[in-house]
Backbone bond lengths (Angstrom), bond angles and torsions (degrees), N, CA, C in turn:
res aa  C-N    CA-C-N  psi(-1)  N-CA   C-N-CA  omega(-1)  CA-C   N-CA-C  phi
1 X - - - 1.471 - - 1.525 110.80 -
2 X 1.361 114.54 -46.80 1.467 117.29 -178.75 1.521 111.25 -62.72
3 X 1.348 116.52 -37.64 1.467 118.10 -179.98 1.534 111.76 -65.70
4 X 1.364 114.25 -41.61 1.472 117.50 178.54 1.518 110.36 -64.13
5 X 1.367 115.80 -40.89 1.466 119.24 179.45 1.525 110.79 -63.29
6 X 1.350 116.02 -40.46 1.466 120.88 -179.82 1.517 110.43 -63.91
7 X 1.376 114.34 -43.22 1.469 117.00 179.31 1.527 111.13 -64.41
8 X 1.352 116.73 -40.05 1.465 121.18 179.40 1.523 110.37 -63.33
9 X 1.364 115.81 -42.27 1.451 119.08 179.73 1.524 111.32 -66.06
10 X 1.325 115.57 -36.23 1.470 119.60 179.24 1.516 110.77 -65.17
11 X 1.355 116.29 -42.68 1.470 119.00 179.42 1.536 110.44 -65.73
12 X 1.330 117.09 -39.14 1.470 120.53 179.55 1.519 111.00 -62.97
13 X 1.304 116.07 -43.44 1.467 120.76 179.41 1.515 111.00 -62.20
14 X 1.360 115.63 -40.49 1.473 119.03 179.57 1.522 110.72 -63.80
15 X 1.349 116.16 -39.63 1.468 119.88 179.68 1.514 110.92 -65.33
16 X 1.357 116.44 -40.83 1.459 120.43 178.60 1.520 110.64 -62.40
17 X 1.336 116.11 -44.08 1.461 120.01 179.28 1.533 111.36 -61.49
18 X 1.313 115.96 -39.21 1.470 119.47 179.66 1.517 110.76 -65.34
19 X 1.330 115.55 -41.39 1.460 119.64 179.71 1.509 111.27 -64.28
20 X 1.354 115.04 -42.35 1.459 119.12 178.19 1.521 111.04 -61.03
21 X 1.329 115.59 -40.26 1.471 119.24 179.29 1.524 111.48 -62.67
22 X 1.352 116.47 -41.60 1.453 120.38 179.25 1.516 111.11 -64.89
23 X 1.359 115.95 -42.20 1.459 119.52 178.69 1.509 111.32 -62.67
24 X 1.340 115.61 -38.85 1.452 118.80 179.20 1.517 111.93 -64.22
25 X 1.335 115.72 -40.31 1.461 119.46 179.06 1.517 110.46 -65.81
26 X 1.347 115.34 -39.15 1.463 119.24 -179.96 1.512 110.94 -65.99
27 X 1.340 115.30 -36.26 1.462 118.81 -179.18 1.513 111.84 -66.31
28 X 1.352 116.50 -24.67 1.456 120.68 -178.50 1.519 112.88 -87.18
29 X 1.338 116.09 -7.96 1.459 119.22 -179.52 1.505 109.54 -114.84
30 X 1.313 116.42 155.79 1.454 121.77 178.48 1.503 109.94 -161.21
31 X 1.322 116.99 -160.26 1.460 121.96 -179.97 1.514 108.91 -128.69
32 X 1.330 114.90 141.08 1.447 117.10 175.53 1.522 109.29 -84.31
33 X 1.336 116.51 -172.67 1.471 120.46 -174.58 1.516 112.33 -63.99
34 X 1.333 116.07 -23.15 1.456 119.40 -179.79 1.521 112.86 -94.59
35 X 1.332 116.11 5.13 1.450 119.08 179.30 1.508 113.51 86.20
36 X 1.355 119.68 15.26 1.452 122.76 179.49 1.525 109.71 -91.26
37 X 1.323 116.78 142.14 1.462 121.29 178.95 1.517 110.13 -69.69
38 X 1.355 115.89 134.25 1.460 121.82 178.67 1.517 108.67 -131.59
39 X 1.305 115.99 165.55 1.456 122.15 177.79 1.507 109.56 -114.10
40 X 1.353 116.09 124.94 1.464 119.99 179.93 1.516 109.67 -66.86
41 X 1.330 113.86 140.00 1.457 118.56 179.48 1.510 111.95 88.39
42 X 1.333 117.42 -5.39 1.461 120.93 178.84 1.522 108.29 -133.95
43 X 1.322 116.41 149.72 1.463 120.45 -179.54 1.516 109.81 -68.50
44 X 1.343 115.57 138.89 1.465 119.35 177.66 1.517 109.62 -67.66
45 X 1.333 116.25 144.49 1.454 120.52 179.98 1.524 109.28 -68.71
46 X 1.325 117.53 137.79 1.457 119.69 178.63 1.523 110.54 -62.74
47 X 1.334 115.54 146.76 1.462 120.34 -177.32 1.513 109.61 -130.45
48 X 1.324 115.47 139.18 1.454 119.97 176.94 1.528 109.43 -64.62
49 X 1.330 118.89 136.99 1.467 119.94 177.96 1.526 110.83 -63.25
50 X 1.326 115.39 146.83 1.456 119.95 -179.57 1.526 109.67 -66.12
51 X 1.319 115.80 137.18 1.460 120.96 177.06 1.521 108.49 -80.28
52 X 1.315 117.31 112.00 1.448 121.48 -178.65 1.520 109.27 -112.32
53 X 1.336 117.80 127.87 1.460 119.54 -178.85 1.518 111.31 -65.37
54 X 1.319 115.73 142.12 1.455 120.37 177.37 1.511 110.90 -73.86
55 X 1.313 117.41 172.84 1.473 120.23 179.95 1.516 110.65 -63.10
56 X 1.321 116.76 143.02 1.454 121.42 -179.30 1.521 110.24 -69.59
57 X 1.335 117.25 -38.82 1.457 121.22 -176.29 1.513 111.16 -89.37
58 X 1.333 116.27 117.90 1.458 122.25 177.30 1.525 108.03 -90.21
59 X 1.318 117.54 117.60 1.459 122.13 -176.73 1.523 112.79 -81.31
60 X 1.331 117.17 -1.87 1.466 121.37 178.89 1.528 110.50 -132.51
61 X 1.323 117.76 63.60 1.471 119.86 -179.55 1.520 111.03 -63.17
62 X 1.338 115.54 149.96 1.451 120.19 -175.49 1.512 115.41 -99.04
63 X 1.335 117.81 -0.76 1.460 121.36 177.33 1.524 108.72 -158.19
64 X 1.332 115.82 152.59 1.470 120.76 -174.33 1.525 110.15 -137.09
65 X 1.328 116.11 131.00 1.458 122.01 171.54 1.527 107.81 -119.51
66 X 1.321 116.53 138.35 1.457 120.67 -177.80 1.525 110.85 -115.31
67 X 1.331 115.85 139.26 1.463 121.79 173.16 1.523 108.26 -130.53
68 X 1.330 116.54 158.22 1.452 118.32 179.09 1.509 112.95 145.87
69 X 1.339 115.56 -143.67 1.457 121.02 -171.25 1.527 111.86 -122.74
70 X 1.334 116.40 -153.74 1.459 121.85 -172.90 1.526 113.63 -62.16
71 X 1.325 117.24 -29.26 1.465 118.94 -179.87 1.519 109.73 -63.08
72 X 1.325 116.76 -43.88 1.463 120.86 -179.55 1.526 111.68 -73.06
73 X 1.332 117.36 -19.37 1.467 120.64 174.12 1.524 111.93 -85.92
74 X 1.326 118.26 -4.12 1.454 121.07 179.68 1.518 112.59 70.78
75 X 1.330 116.70 30.65 1.464 120.67 -177.74 1.528 111.06 -59.96
76 X 1.324 116.16 132.91 1.465 124.28 179.32 1.532 113.62 62.23
77 X 1.310 117.13 17.44 1.465 119.32 178.23 1.524 111.72 -84.50
78 X 1.347 116.70 -24.27 1.462 120.38 -175.98 1.521 112.85 -119.41
79 X 1.323 117.04 -34.23 1.464 121.36 -179.98 1.520 109.04 -153.49
80 X 1.299 116.86 166.32 1.452 121.11 -171.82 1.529 111.75 -71.03
81 X 1.326 114.73 133.54 1.463 123.94 174.67 1.526 112.88 51.80
82 X 1.319 116.44 43.36 1.459 120.77 -179.92 1.523 110.77 -145.06
83 X 1.334 115.41 144.87 1.462 120.50 173.36 1.527 109.81 -68.75
84 X 1.330 115.60 149.92 1.465 120.86 175.47 1.533 106.95 -141.91
85 X 1.344 117.22 72.18 1.467 120.06 -175.00 1.519 114.11 -59.32
86 X 1.339 117.25 -23.45 1.462 118.37 178.08 1.527 111.54 -67.47
87 X 1.340 117.13 -17.08 1.463 120.75 178.10 1.527 111.84 -101.74
88 X 1.315 117.65 10.48 1.466 121.17 -179.59 1.515 111.84 -64.95
89 X 1.327 115.80 136.04 1.468 121.11 176.72 1.520 112.29 -60.58
90 X 1.336 117.40 -26.67 1.466 121.31 -173.01 1.519 112.93 -88.91
91 X 1.326 117.49 -50.59 1.466 120.43 -171.71 1.516 113.49 -131.22
92 X 1.322 118.46 8.44 1.457 120.96 -176.38 1.515 113.84 -67.24
93 X 1.327 115.22 164.20 1.469 121.70 179.99 1.515 112.74 -112.35
94 X 1.331 117.37 -2.10 1.464 121.94 -179.21 1.537 110.01 -60.53
95 X 1.317 116.64 127.19 1.468 120.57 -176.21 1.524 112.63 -70.60
96 X 1.329 116.63 -23.77 1.461 119.46 176.81 1.530 111.06 -71.95
97 X 1.316 115.85 -32.75 1.470 120.74 -178.93 1.519 111.58 -81.78
98 X 1.318 117.35 -43.69 1.469 122.77 -173.77 1.536 109.38 51.68
99 X 1.287 113.97 72.41 1.461 121.83 -175.40 1.518 112.16 -59.26
100 X 1.311 115.01 168.07 1.460 120.91 176.13 1.520 110.48 -56.15
101 X 1.330 117.05 -43.29 1.463 120.10 -179.71 1.521 111.39 -62.64
102 X 1.330 117.24 -42.70 1.470 120.26 178.96 1.521 110.21 -62.86
103 X 1.311 116.80 -41.58 1.465 120.18 -179.01 1.525 111.61 -67.00
104 X 1.317 117.09 -30.89 1.459 120.94 -178.96 1.526 112.80 -89.02
105 X 1.338 116.41 -39.31 1.458 120.85 -168.94 1.519 114.34 -111.38
106 X 1.337 117.19 -14.04 1.450 120.08 -171.31 1.526 109.57 82.55
107 X 1.333 116.53 168.46 1.463 120.19 -175.83 1.524 112.10 -65.32
108 X 1.324 117.59 -44.83 1.467 119.50 -178.75 1.525 110.86 -68.07
109 X 1.328 116.72 -37.73 1.456 120.05 178.78 1.514 111.98 -66.75
110 X 1.339 116.43 -34.53 1.458 120.46 178.96 1.528 110.65 -63.12
111 X 1.310 116.08 -43.17 1.461 119.90 -179.77 1.520 112.02 -64.22
112 X 1.329 116.94 -33.36 1.464 120.41 -174.19 1.520 113.87 -95.66
113 X 1.348 116.64 -25.80 1.469 118.25 -169.95 1.536 112.83 -131.81
114 X 1.320 116.09 36.90 1.462 118.77 173.68 1.527 109.39 -141.96
115 X 1.325 115.99 150.24 1.458 121.80 -175.50 1.529 108.66 -142.87
116 X 1.320 116.77 139.76 1.457 121.46 -178.90 1.532 108.98 -118.48
117 X 1.335 115.60 107.42 1.464 121.59 -179.36 1.525 111.99 -105.88
118 X 1.324 117.16 11.22 1.463 120.31 178.35 1.530 109.41 -69.36
119 X 1.330 116.42 158.29 1.465 121.71 179.91 1.524 109.75 -136.18
120 X 1.307 115.83 132.11 1.459 120.03 176.01 1.532 109.53 -61.88
121 X 1.314 116.03 131.94 1.457 121.32 -178.95 1.514 114.17 89.24
122 X 1.325 118.05 -4.70 1.469 120.67 -176.04 1.526 111.65 -66.32
123 X 1.319 114.37 143.30 1.457 121.89 171.81 1.521 108.40 -116.35
124 X 1.316 115.58 174.31 1.462 120.96 -174.20 1.525 112.40 -57.63
125 X 1.323 117.72 -28.86 1.462 120.83 -179.80 1.526 112.13 -63.88
126 X 1.349 117.05 -25.27 1.467 120.69 178.31 1.529 112.72 -87.63
127 X 1.325 117.12 -7.28 1.464 119.07 -174.31 1.524 114.02 -66.26
128 X 1.339 120.66 -38.76 1.473 118.18 178.60 1.525 113.33 -55.63
129 X 1.330 116.80 -39.90 1.459 119.86 178.82 1.527 110.99 -65.59
130 X 1.317 116.98 -40.97 1.463 119.98 177.38 1.525 110.84 -63.80
131 X 1.315 116.07 -39.67 1.464 120.29 179.14 1.526 110.84 -63.10
132 X 1.312 116.49 -37.87 1.465 119.78 178.22 1.528 110.71 -63.05
133 X 1.330 116.52 -40.14 1.463 120.16 176.98 1.528 111.06 -66.26
134 X 1.322 116.33 -41.78 1.467 120.11 178.89 1.516 110.87 -63.26
135 X 1.326 116.71 -39.55 1.469 120.52 -178.23 1.522 111.64 -61.52
136 X 1.323 117.04 -31.87 1.462 120.55 -179.46 1.522 111.97 -65.40
137 X 1.322 116.74 -23.91 1.468 120.54 179.12 1.531 111.93 -77.83
138 X 1.329 117.26 -13.77 1.472 122.59 -175.16 1.529 111.21 52.79
139 X 1.322 117.28 51.80 1.472 119.97 -176.26 1.528 111.73 -76.86
140 X 1.314 115.81 156.31 1.464 120.12 172.71 1.520 110.45 -75.26
141 X 1.341 116.78 -31.34 1.455 121.50 -176.58 1.519 110.32 -138.77
142 X 1.332 116.09 136.83 1.461 122.12 173.50 1.525 107.82 -118.29
143 X 1.334 117.06 128.41 1.462 120.54 176.07 1.522 109.19 -100.02
144 X 1.330 115.43 141.51 1.464 121.44 -178.87 1.522 109.22 -127.08
145 X 1.338 116.35 125.73 1.459 121.51 169.34 1.525 106.91 -139.82
146 X 1.318 116.09 107.57 1.459 121.66 -173.65 1.525 108.75 -150.59
147 X 1.334 116.06 153.85 1.459 119.20 174.00 1.511 114.81 127.79
148 X 1.340 117.75 -26.37 1.462 119.33 -177.90 1.521 111.25 -61.82
149 X 1.330 117.18 -39.55 1.468 120.22 -179.40 1.525 112.49 -73.07
150 X 1.323 116.99 -20.92 1.466 119.69 176.66 1.525 110.46 -72.13
151 X 1.324 116.44 -28.85 1.463 121.02 177.36 1.518 111.42 -93.71
152 X 1.330 117.42 -30.28 1.462 121.93 -179.19 1.523 110.24 -85.06
153 X 1.320 115.39 86.08 1.465 120.81 178.68 1.520 109.57 -122.65
154 X 1.315 115.82 176.00 1.464 119.00 -179.54 1.524 112.23 -67.88
155 X 1.329 116.21 -22.22 1.467 120.34 177.56 1.524 108.49 -151.71
156 X 1.314 115.82 160.40 1.464 121.32 178.22 1.522 110.52 -60.29
157 X 1.314 116.12 -34.78 1.470 121.07 -177.65 1.521 112.11 -60.99
158 X 1.324 117.66 -27.79 1.468 121.60 -175.83 1.532 113.28 -89.71
159 X 1.314 118.40 -2.78 1.472 120.22 179.83 1.531 110.08 -62.71
160 X 1.312 116.47 146.93 1.464 121.30 177.59 1.519 109.88 -64.16
161 X 1.338 118.43 126.78 1.469 119.81 177.07 1.528 110.75 -58.78
162 X 1.314 116.31 145.79 1.465 120.84 -177.13 1.525 111.64 -59.94
163 X 1.332 117.34 -38.19 1.465 120.55 -179.85 1.527 110.88 -65.44
164 X 1.332 116.93 -40.02 1.461 120.29 178.15 1.529 110.67 -67.17
165 X 1.315 116.13 -37.98 1.461 120.56 177.97 1.534 109.93 -60.27
166 X 1.308 116.01 -46.88 1.470 120.81 179.56 1.531 110.90 -60.88
167 X 1.337 116.40 -45.54 1.463 120.44 -178.24 1.530 111.00 -63.04
168 X 1.320 117.03 -38.80 1.463 120.07 179.72 1.526 111.79 -68.67
169 X 1.319 116.40 -36.37 1.463 117.89 177.93 1.529 110.68 -69.90
170 X 1.317 117.65 -37.79 1.460 120.46 174.96 1.525 110.51 -60.54
171 X 1.332 116.36 -43.42 1.464 120.33 178.20 1.527 110.93 -63.83
172 X 1.320 116.61 -36.10 1.465 121.04 179.00 1.523 111.29 -64.62
173 X 1.307 116.52 -42.38 1.468 120.29 178.75 1.527 110.62 -66.52
174 X 1.322 117.16 -38.60 1.469 119.50 176.93 1.524 110.26 -63.89
175 X 1.324 116.56 -40.27 1.462 120.30 179.64 1.525 110.95 -62.78
176 X 1.313 116.86 -42.31 1.457 120.00 177.79 1.517 111.18 -64.70
177 X 1.298 116.52 -46.07 1.458 120.18 -177.12 1.529 112.60 -64.58
178 X 1.321 116.63 -27.86 1.466 119.89 178.15 1.519 111.08 -65.34
179 X 1.323 117.05 -32.27 1.456 119.90 -178.08 1.511 115.67 -107.69
180 X 1.331 116.58 -23.47 1.475 121.03 -178.02 1.526 108.75 -141.52
181 X 1.325 117.09 73.21 1.470 120.70 -173.66 1.522 114.99 -61.94
182 X 1.325 117.99 -23.42 1.464 120.06 -176.73 1.523 113.78 -105.60
183 X 1.301 117.36 3.78 1.472 119.56 179.23 1.519 110.37 -67.80
184 X 1.314 116.31 138.51 1.452 120.83 174.04 1.526 109.08 -83.33
185 X 1.326 115.91 152.13 1.460 120.64 -177.72 1.521 108.87 -128.46
186 X 1.324 115.71 124.32 1.457 120.79 173.65 1.521 107.74 -107.57
187 X 1.329 116.74 120.30 1.459 122.20 -175.08 1.521 110.21 -109.79
188 X 1.322 115.54 119.57 1.461 120.86 176.26 1.518 109.94 -86.35
189 X 1.314 116.26 143.47 1.454 120.28 173.66 1.528 109.84 -71.77
190 X 1.327 115.69 157.26 1.467 121.00 176.46 1.532 108.25 -72.10
191 X 1.318 118.31 134.57 1.476 119.77 -179.75 1.521 112.19 -60.06
192 X 1.309 115.57 157.44 1.462 122.58 177.57 1.529 108.48 -77.31
193 X 1.321 116.41 97.50 1.468 120.87 -175.83 1.525 111.85 -66.48
194 X 1.312 116.47 -30.68 1.462 118.97 179.74 1.523 110.57 -68.45
195 X 1.322 116.81 -37.70 1.460 119.36 177.05 1.523 110.74 -67.39
196 X 1.347 116.66 -37.26 1.459 119.71 176.69 1.525 110.84 -63.09
197 X 1.326 117.28 -39.29 1.469 121.00 175.81 1.532 109.99 -62.07
198 X 1.322 115.75 -45.66 1.457 120.32 -177.78 1.523 111.36 -63.31
199 X 1.331 116.71 -36.94 1.458 120.75 -179.58 1.527 111.48 -75.42
200 X 1.324 116.36 -47.92 1.452 121.16 -174.17 1.514 114.78 -71.88
201 X 1.323 117.49 -26.20 1.463 119.65 -175.92 1.531 112.60 -68.19
202 X 1.311 116.59 -10.09 1.453 119.88 176.39 1.518 113.31 -78.66
203 X 1.347 116.32 -6.02 1.457 120.19 -179.17 1.530 108.68 -108.96
204 X 1.330 115.79 118.59 1.467 120.70 -175.89 1.524 112.01 -62.55
205 X 1.339 117.28 -40.40 1.456 119.98 179.34 1.524 110.20 -65.68
206 X 1.333 115.90 -41.73 1.454 119.73 179.56 1.518 112.01 -58.57
207 X 1.304 116.61 -41.85 1.472 120.36 -179.51 1.528 111.60 -65.39
208 X 1.325 116.65 -34.19 1.455 119.24 176.28 1.525 111.37 -66.42
209 X 1.329 115.67 -38.70 1.469 120.34 178.24 1.520 110.11 -67.00
210 X 1.321 116.88 -38.57 1.465 120.17 179.25 1.526 111.47 -57.51
211 X 1.335 116.41 -30.83 1.462 120.26 -178.03 1.520 112.55 -67.86
212 X 1.339 116.21 -13.22 1.462 119.99 178.06 1.522 111.43 -74.04
213 X 1.339 116.84 -9.86 1.465 119.26 175.12 1.510 115.40 123.77
214 X 1.321 119.19 15.51 1.464 121.70 -179.79 1.529 110.21 -79.53
215 X 1.297 116.91 117.56 1.479 123.66 172.16 1.528 112.44 46.16
216 X 1.320 115.97 58.57 1.460 119.73 -175.27 1.526 113.67 -63.34
217 X 1.313 118.04 -28.04 1.464 119.45 178.27 1.523 111.63 -58.87
218 X 1.349 116.72 -31.85 1.461 120.87 178.65 1.524 112.14 -107.20
219 X 1.309 117.71 -41.69 1.467 120.79 -170.45 1.526 114.42 -94.37
220 X 1.314 117.39 -11.42 1.459 119.52 -179.40 1.524 111.70 -61.55
221 X 1.344 116.74 140.61 1.469 121.49 -178.77 1.530 110.29 48.69
222 X 1.307 114.66 58.79 1.464 121.57 -169.21 1.520 113.90 -56.88
223 X 1.334 117.47 -30.76 1.465 119.97 -177.26 1.529 113.14 -94.77
224 X 1.314 116.52 -0.99 1.463 120.22 -179.77 1.526 109.75 -74.25
225 X 1.315 117.38 116.26 1.464 121.98 178.63 1.530 111.72 -110.72
226 X 1.330 116.24 19.94 1.452 120.17 176.49 1.520 112.06 -69.45
227 X 1.305 116.61 166.96 1.471 121.50 -176.25 1.527 112.26 -56.92
228 X 1.334 120.49 -47.75 1.472 119.30 -179.35 1.530 113.06 -61.21
229 X 1.339 116.54 -41.50 1.466 119.89 -178.85 1.531 111.01 -66.47
230 X 1.311 116.32 -41.66 1.473 120.17 178.39 1.527 110.07 -63.75
231 X 1.326 116.91 -41.26 1.464 120.78 178.99 1.524 111.04 -65.78
232 X 1.325 116.43 -38.16 1.472 120.88 178.77 1.527 110.52 -61.51
233 X 1.320 116.32 -47.19 1.468 119.30 -179.92 1.527 111.37 -65.60
234 X 1.318 116.11 -35.76 1.466 119.66 178.31 1.533 110.48 -64.93
235 X 1.326 116.91 -36.00 1.468 120.54 178.81 1.529 110.92 -66.33
236 X 1.332 115.96 -39.87 1.464 119.44 177.33 1.527 109.97 -64.53
237 X 1.315 116.26 -43.47 1.460 120.55 179.74 1.525 111.16 -60.47
238 X 1.306 117.19 -43.86 1.467 121.39 179.15 1.527 111.16 -62.52
239 X 1.327 115.72 -38.02 1.461 118.64 179.96 1.527 111.17 -68.27
240 X 1.323 116.84 -40.01 1.462 119.68 177.33 1.527 110.68 -62.08
241 X 1.315 116.80 -41.56 1.469 120.48 177.05 1.525 109.94 -60.39
242 X 1.328 116.91 -41.57 1.466 120.80 178.93 1.530 110.96 -65.22
243 X 1.324 117.22 -38.79 1.463 120.17 176.39 1.527 110.93 -60.75
244 X 1.315 115.60 -44.85 1.468 119.07 -179.71 1.523 111.98 -64.62
245 X 1.308 116.87 -35.17 1.468 119.94 175.78 1.522 110.28 -63.31
246 X 1.320 116.75 -40.34 1.462 120.48 178.60 1.526 111.00 -65.26
247 X 1.334 116.99 -44.62 1.467 120.38 177.86 1.522 110.77 -59.07
248 X 1.316 115.77 -44.60 1.467 120.94 -179.76 1.524 111.29 -63.00
249 X 1.321 117.36 -47.78 1.461 121.56 -174.56 1.520 111.86 -67.25
250 X 1.318 116.97 -45.38 1.465 120.25 -178.89 1.525 109.94 -66.75
251 X 1.316 116.57 -41.05 1.470 120.42 179.04 1.532 110.60 -62.29
252 X 1.318 117.00 -38.39 1.468 121.08 -176.99 1.524 112.36 -63.55
253 X 1.327 117.66 -20.43 1.460 121.06 -179.23 1.522 112.18 -84.19
254 X 1.313 117.68 -6.74 1.464 122.56 -179.16 1.519 108.64 -112.56
255 X 1.305 117.88 120.44 1.466 121.52 -173.37 1.523 113.19 -68.82
256 X 1.331 117.55 -12.73 1.466 120.59 178.05 1.531 111.61 -110.07
257 X 1.318 116.61 23.89 1.458 121.32 179.85 1.520 109.60 -117.95
258 X 1.327 116.61 139.46 1.467 121.75 -179.62 1.530 109.10 -132.32
259 X 1.329 116.48 117.57 1.463 123.53 176.69 1.524 108.65 -86.95
260 X 1.330 116.54 150.14 1.466 118.57 -174.38 1.525 114.58 -78.27
261 X 1.333 116.94 4.14 1.456 119.71 178.03 1.519 113.68 71.77
262 X 1.335 116.66 16.94 1.459 120.21 -178.43 1.517 113.83 85.77
263 X 1.329 117.44 14.36 1.468 120.94 -174.26 1.526 112.71 -62.77
264 X 1.327 117.57 -42.59 1.465 119.48 179.82 1.520 110.44 -70.57
265 X 1.317 117.64 -40.83 1.466 120.62 176.82 1.523 110.50 -59.31
266 X 1.312 117.12 -38.49 1.471 121.47 -176.64 1.523 113.50 -80.24
267 X 1.341 117.23 -15.03 1.464 118.77 -174.96 1.524 110.31 -71.36
268 X 1.311 116.29 129.29 1.469 121.71 -178.50 1.523 110.33 -90.15
269 X 1.334 117.05 87.48 1.457 120.99 176.48 1.533 109.71 -61.78
270 X 1.305 116.07 138.20 1.468 121.49 175.24 1.527 108.53 -109.45
271 X 1.320 115.73 176.66 1.452 119.30 177.39 1.514 112.68 -58.04
272 X 1.321 116.70 -27.59 1.458 121.22 179.65 1.522 111.28 -66.57
273 X 1.324 116.43 -29.77 1.457 120.15 -177.74 1.532 113.95 -91.27
274 X 1.328 117.41 -13.66 1.462 120.40 -176.86 1.521 111.45 -89.47
275 X 1.327 115.24 152.82 1.451 121.18 179.52 1.524 110.95 -62.28
276 X 1.323 117.34 136.01 1.456 121.45 176.26 1.523 111.69 -72.79
277 X 1.339 115.30 -9.99 1.458 119.37 -178.51 1.524 112.63 -89.57
278 X 1.326 118.36 -27.03 1.471 118.43 -178.07 1.528 113.94 -141.22
279 X 1.317 118.04 -6.62 1.459 121.98 179.85 1.538 112.29 51.53
280 X 1.320 113.82 39.89 1.465 119.63 178.30 1.527 111.26 -144.78
281 X 1.336 116.22 -54.51 1.468 119.27 176.50 1.538 110.06 -74.21
282 X 1.323 117.33 155.21 1.467 118.95 175.24 1.526 111.36 -67.46
283 X 1.326 115.75 136.29 1.455 120.24 170.09 1.522 108.52 -83.07
284 X 1.320 117.16 -166.92 1.465 119.96 179.98 1.534 111.14 -58.17
285 X 1.316 116.39 -41.89 1.460 119.05 -179.53 1.525 110.68 -64.78
286 X 1.319 117.02 -41.43 1.459 120.32 177.85 1.522 112.13 -66.30
287 X 1.333 116.05 -38.89 1.470 119.87 176.65 1.536 110.52 -62.31
288 X 1.316 116.66 -37.79 1.466 120.44 177.91 1.526 110.90 -64.33
289 X 1.331 116.55 -38.52 1.466 119.40 178.78 1.530 110.32 -66.31
290 X 1.327 116.93 -38.95 1.466 120.56 176.95 1.527 110.47 -63.39
291 X 1.325 116.37 -39.90 1.469 120.53 178.15 1.525 110.78 -63.29
292 X 1.328 116.62 -40.76 1.465 120.40 178.12 1.521 111.51 -61.15
293 X 1.324 115.76 -46.19 1.471 120.24 179.81 1.517 110.51 -60.49
294 X 1.330 116.21 -45.87 1.463 120.14 -178.47 1.527 111.47 -63.86
295 X 1.330 116.70 -46.11 1.466 120.02 -178.68 1.530 110.74 -61.66
296 X 1.314 116.52 -42.38 1.458 120.01 179.31 1.535 111.30 -60.37
297 X 1.317 116.44 -42.35 1.459 119.94 -177.15 1.525 112.90 -77.18
298 X 1.322 117.24 -35.40 1.463 120.41 179.50 1.524 111.37 -68.77
299 X 1.325 117.01 -37.33 1.473 120.59 -175.87 1.523 113.57 -93.37
300 X 1.322 116.89 -1.79 1.465 119.73 179.80 1.523 110.63 -68.99
301 X 1.344 115.17 144.96 1.469 119.41 178.63 1.521 111.13 -65.70
302 X 1.305 116.64 -28.49 1.456 120.58 179.57 1.521 109.81 -126.43
303 X 1.331 117.38 150.29 1.455 119.44 178.04 1.511 111.88 -67.34
304 X 1.321 117.98 157.09 1.465 120.30 178.36 1.524 110.67 -58.62
305 X 1.308 116.11 149.18 1.474 119.90 -179.98 1.511 109.85 -71.17
């Protein structure tokens, strides 16, 4: 019995000693502020800083390429029925406009590091080709403003279906990514065509110009407030909203794409901002407002809500 008791006591003592040793070792170790194990009484081993990726969105891009339609070409901003790319909100050099490129790059930088591939009359179906041209420039930023011509047709029946619009924009983004995988993309919403109709119809000369064939789906018979005309304009408005939803959704799937949050659609253009030649396209003042919106959104720390 005594021998068994002695052996049991010996084993117990050994276990206690082992536990004490473990506690002592634990007391000598701890964690530094970053959660790394250290030893008390000794200097912590130096550690390489963690590699943390920088922000995806660069708020100071060094070059700009523009794609889109007549608005980005500055159509009717300087003279009747003519492009005026120097007055473009995106890449123009007009000092009254102070384009996005001028605000980002300065005047000399705009001349050397910006490109305008937009085309008057372009619809979303032409955007993939424009994106391919933009990709060849290897720009830091690509601006997109497209969709007004898809809704501005001779009749509601001819408007681009929303599903086709979405598919074409997806194809456009794929085309850009094939040639410029790291380019940032700023996407403007389609302007509120119904508000432009409401604003412009107050000008008698503008309404006469509209009769020449400008955006008949919205602007045709501008003073007609009958049920069919009201329904026609409502259909155009709904389609523009659907286009903007497509732009927003497709852009959201690309980590280097930033949609304007509907800022251009929400902007209330006045007669002061519209072209004196057609009372529909932005004049120089309107182009300047578009440049302001774009610059604010491109340089913001966070994307628009």
